[in-house]
C-alpha positions in Angstrom: 0.0 0.0 0.0 1.2 3.5 -0.6 1.2 5.8 2.3 0.6 9.4 1.3 1.8 12.1 3.7 -0.7 13.4 6.1 -2.0 16.9 5.2 -1.6 16.4 1.5 -5.1 16.2 -0.3 -5.7 13.3 -2.4 -6.8 13.7 -6.1 -10.5 13.3 -6.6 -11.5 13.6 -2.9 -15.3 14.0 -2.9 -17.7 15.7 -0.6 -18.0 14.9 3.0 -19.2 11.5 4.2 -19.8 12.5 7.7 -20.9 16.0 8.9 -21.4 17.3 12.4 -23.1 20.6 12.4 -23.6 22.9 15.5 -23.8 20.2 18.0 -24.4 21.1 21.5 -24.5 18.6 24.6 -25.3 19.5 28.1 -25.2 17.2 31.2 -27.0 18.6 34.3 -26.5 22.2 33.3 -22.8 21.6 32.3 -22.1 22.3 28.6 -19.9 19.4 27.3 -20.1 20.6 23.6 -21.1 23.9 22.2 -21.9 24.4 18.6 -19.3 21.9 17.4 -18.8 21.2 13.7 -16.5 18.9 11.9 -16.3 17.0 8.6 -15.0 13.6 7.7 -14.0 13.4 4.0 -13.6 10.2 1.9 -10.1 8.5 2.1 -8.8 10.9 4.7 -7.9 10.6 8.4 -9.7 13.3 10.6 -8.1 13.8 13.9 -9.9 15.1 17.0 -7.7 16.3 19.8 -7.8 18.5 22.8 -6.7 18.7 26.4 -8.4 16.4 29.1 -12.0 17.4 29.5 -12.1 19.2 26.1 -15.2 17.1 25.0 -13.5 14.6 22.8 -15.2 11.5 24.3 -18.6 13.2 24.3 -18.1 14.1 20.6 -17.2 10.5 19.8 -20.3 9.2 21.6 -22.5 11.6 19.8 -21.2 10.3 16.5 -21.6 6.7 17.6 -25.2 7.3 18.8 -24.5 6.8 22.5 -25.3 10.3 23.3 -28.2 12.3 21.8 -27.2 16.0 21.2 -29.5 18.7 22.6 -29.3 20.4 19.2 -27.5 20.2 16.1 -27.3 17.7 13.1 -25.4 14.7 12.1 -25.3 13.8 8.4 -24.1 10.8 6.6 -23.6 11.1 2.8 -26.0 14.2 2.8 -28.7 12.5 4.7 -29.5 13.7 8.3 -29.3 11.0 10.8 -32.0 11.7 13.5 -32.2 9.4 16.6 -29.1 7.5 15.7 -28.5 4.3 17.7 -25.3 2.5 18.0 -26.7 -0.8 16.5 -27.5 1.1 13.2 -23.9 2.1 12.5 -22.9 -1.1 10.8 -25.8 -1.0 8.4 -24.7 2.5 7.4 -21.2 1.4 6.6 -19.6 2.8 9.9 -17.5 0.9 12.3 -16.1 1.9 15.7 -13.5 0.7 18.3 -13.9 1.8 21.8 -11.3 2.4 24.7 -12.8 -0.5 26.5 -12.2 -2.9 23.7 -15.6 -4.7 24.2 -14.2 -8.0 23.2 -16.1 -11.2 24.2 -13.7 -13.2 26.4 -15.6 -16.6 26.1 -15.4 -16.9 22.4 -12.1 -17.0 20.4 -10.3 -14.2 18.5 -11.6 -15.5 15.2 -15.2 -15.6 16.4 -14.9 -12.1 17.9 -13.8 -10.9 14.4 -16.6 -12.9 12.7 -19.1 -10.8 14.8 -17.8 -7.7 13.1 -18.6 -9.1 9.6 -21.9 -10.2 10.7 -23.9 -7.3 9.1 -23.0 -8.7 5.7 -25.1 -11.9 6.3 -28.8 -12.4 6.3 -28.5 -15.0 9.1 -26.4 -13.6 11.9 -23.3 -15.0 13.4 -24.6 -14.0 16.8 -27.3 -16.3 16.3 -24.8 -19.1 15.5 -23.1 -18.4 19.0 -26.5 -19.0 20.6 -26.7 -22.2 18.5 -29.7 -21.0 16.4 -30.3 -21.9 12.8 -28.2 -20.1 10.2 -27.0 -20.6 6.6 -23.7 -22.6 6.6 -22.4 -20.8 3.4 -22.8 -17.5 4.9 -21.0 -18.6 7.9 -18.0 -19.9 5.9 -17.9 -16.5 4.0 -17.8 -14.6 7.3 -15.1 -17.0 8.6 -12.9 -16.5 5.6 -13.5 -12.7 5.8 -12.4 -12.7 9.4 -9.3 -14.8 8.7 -8.3 -12.3 5.9 -8.6 -9.3 8.3 -6.6 -11.2 11.0 -3.8 -11.9 8.4 -3.9 -8.2 7.2 -3.2 -7.2 10.8 -0.5 -9.7 11.4 -2.4 -11.7 14.2 -3.5 -14.9 12.4 -1.6 -16.9 14.8 -4.0 -15.9 17.7 -7.1 -16.9 15.8 -8.0 -19.9 18.1 -6.9 -18.1 21.4 -9.2 -16.3 23.7 -8.8 -12.6 24.0 -8.3 -12.6 27.8 -5.1 -14.7 27.2 -3.5 -12.1 24.9 -1.2 -9.0 25.5 -3.2 -5.8 25.6 -1.6 -4.5 22.4 -2.7 -7.7 20.5 -6.2 -7.3 22.0 -6.3 -3.8 20.6 -5.5 -5.3 17.2 -8.4 -7.8 17.6 -10.8 -5.0 18.3 -9.6 -3.2 15.3 -10.0 -6.4 13.3 -13.4 -6.8 14.3 -14.3 -3.2 13.3 -12.6 -3.8 9.9 -14.3 -7.2 9.2 -17.5 -5.3 8.4 -15.7 -3.5 5.5 -16.8 0.0 6.6 -16.6 3.2 4.6 -15.9 5.2 7.9 -13.8 3.9 10.9 -14.3 5.6 14.2 -11.2 5.1 16.5 -11.4 6.1 20.1 -7.9 6.5 21.7 -6.4 3.6 19.7 -2.9 4.3 20.9 -3.7 4.1 24.7 -1.4 1.5 26.4 0.8 1.0 23.4 4.6 1.3 23.3 6.2 3.7 21.0 7.0 0.9 18.5 3.4 -0.3 18.7 2.2 3.2 18.0 4.4 3.6 15.0 2.8 0.4 13.7 -0.6 1.7 14.4 0.2 4.9 12.4 1.3 3.0 9.3 -1.9 0.8 9.6 -4.2 3.8 9.9 -2.5 5.5 7.0 -2.9 2.3 4.9 -6.6 2.1 5.6 -7.3 5.4 3.7 -7.1 3.5 0.5 -10.4 1.8 1.4 -12.2 4.0 3.9 -12.2 7.3 6.0 -11.0 7.4 9.5 -12.0 9.6 12.3 -9.3 9.4 15.1 -10.0 10.6 18.6 -6.6 10.7 20.3 -4.3 12.4 22.8 -1.0 11.2 21.7 0.0 14.3 19.6 2.8 12.8 17.7 0.6 10.0 16.3 -2.2 12.6 15.3 0.3 15.0 13.7 1.9 12.0 11.6 -1.3 10.3 10.3 -4.0 12.9 9.9 -4.9 14.9 6.9 -7.2 17.3 8.9 -7.3 18.0 12.6 -10.2 19.4 14.7 -9.0 20.9 18.0 -11.5 21.1 21.1 -11.1 23.0 24.3 -13.9 23.3 27.0 -16.4 21.7 24.4 -15.7 24.3 21.6 -13.8 24.1 18.4 -10.8 26.3 18.8 -8.9 25.4 15.6 -9.2 23.2 12.5 -6.8 22.6 9.6 -3.8 20.6 8.5 -1.3 19.3 11.0 1.1 22.2 10.2 -1.8 24.8 10.7 -2.8 23.3 13.9 0.8 22.8 15.3 1.4 26.6 14.9 -2.1 27.9 16.0 -1.7 30.3 19.0 -5.0 29.1 20.4 -4.0 25.5 20.4 -0.6 26.3 22.0 -2.4 28.2 24.7 -4.9 25.4 25.3 -2.1 22.9 25.9 -0.2 25.4 28.1 3.2 24.2 26.8 2.5 20.6 26.2 4.3 19.2 23.2 2.2 19.8 19.9 3.6 17.7 17.2 6.7 16.8 19.1 7.9 13.5 20.3 6.1 13.5 23.6 2.4 13.5 24.1 
């Protein structure tokens, strides 16, 4: 795969896939997000960054359907999504990974990944976990797709193991494999670098860049060096508001961003 440099627009980039417009969220009188807007474009990586408490997780939860905004609009391919629910994401062509991984510890790595590919099938793999009737041909196709994704991520050797027996970094790859098995058009990543070593983070960056040949990525992350390296565009939040947006170079030099981080490394080697 060719890895184009972050911040360099790709030829033929089309209009937005995901648009968040004027989204406001309050919790018990506290404003978590205020008139937030962002756009995820085809075959690009959009980063969302900000200091602790900036509203990154709340924004991610709004896009995933976990939190309903008080006002504002979320649009997917030009169509407004009202009353979005997390279970509807896969059918729209959107996949997500969460900080908590959310893996099933009592089934194998391969079976976990098969769950991610389930929305392609008419008879669900989840029903097969419950020993309900399903079409064997569809199950074979799902199993093959899951094996291909495990191979792509370099973790085929763990297919028969249970997630709880694996190192954390490998479990994170299993969670990513499950999301990719559904062949999404948009991948939502919530703090994918947390708990990873520097080398593992470098591998993750290469992987995310490679994904843009097939999909868009929205990356919510606090490791600044990773974000600056892999993102085409970055939206910066502080106290629930967008304080900057642009290419990594533009964001790195933005006075409002530097002030928000109060001297933390923005684009340097330390997060």
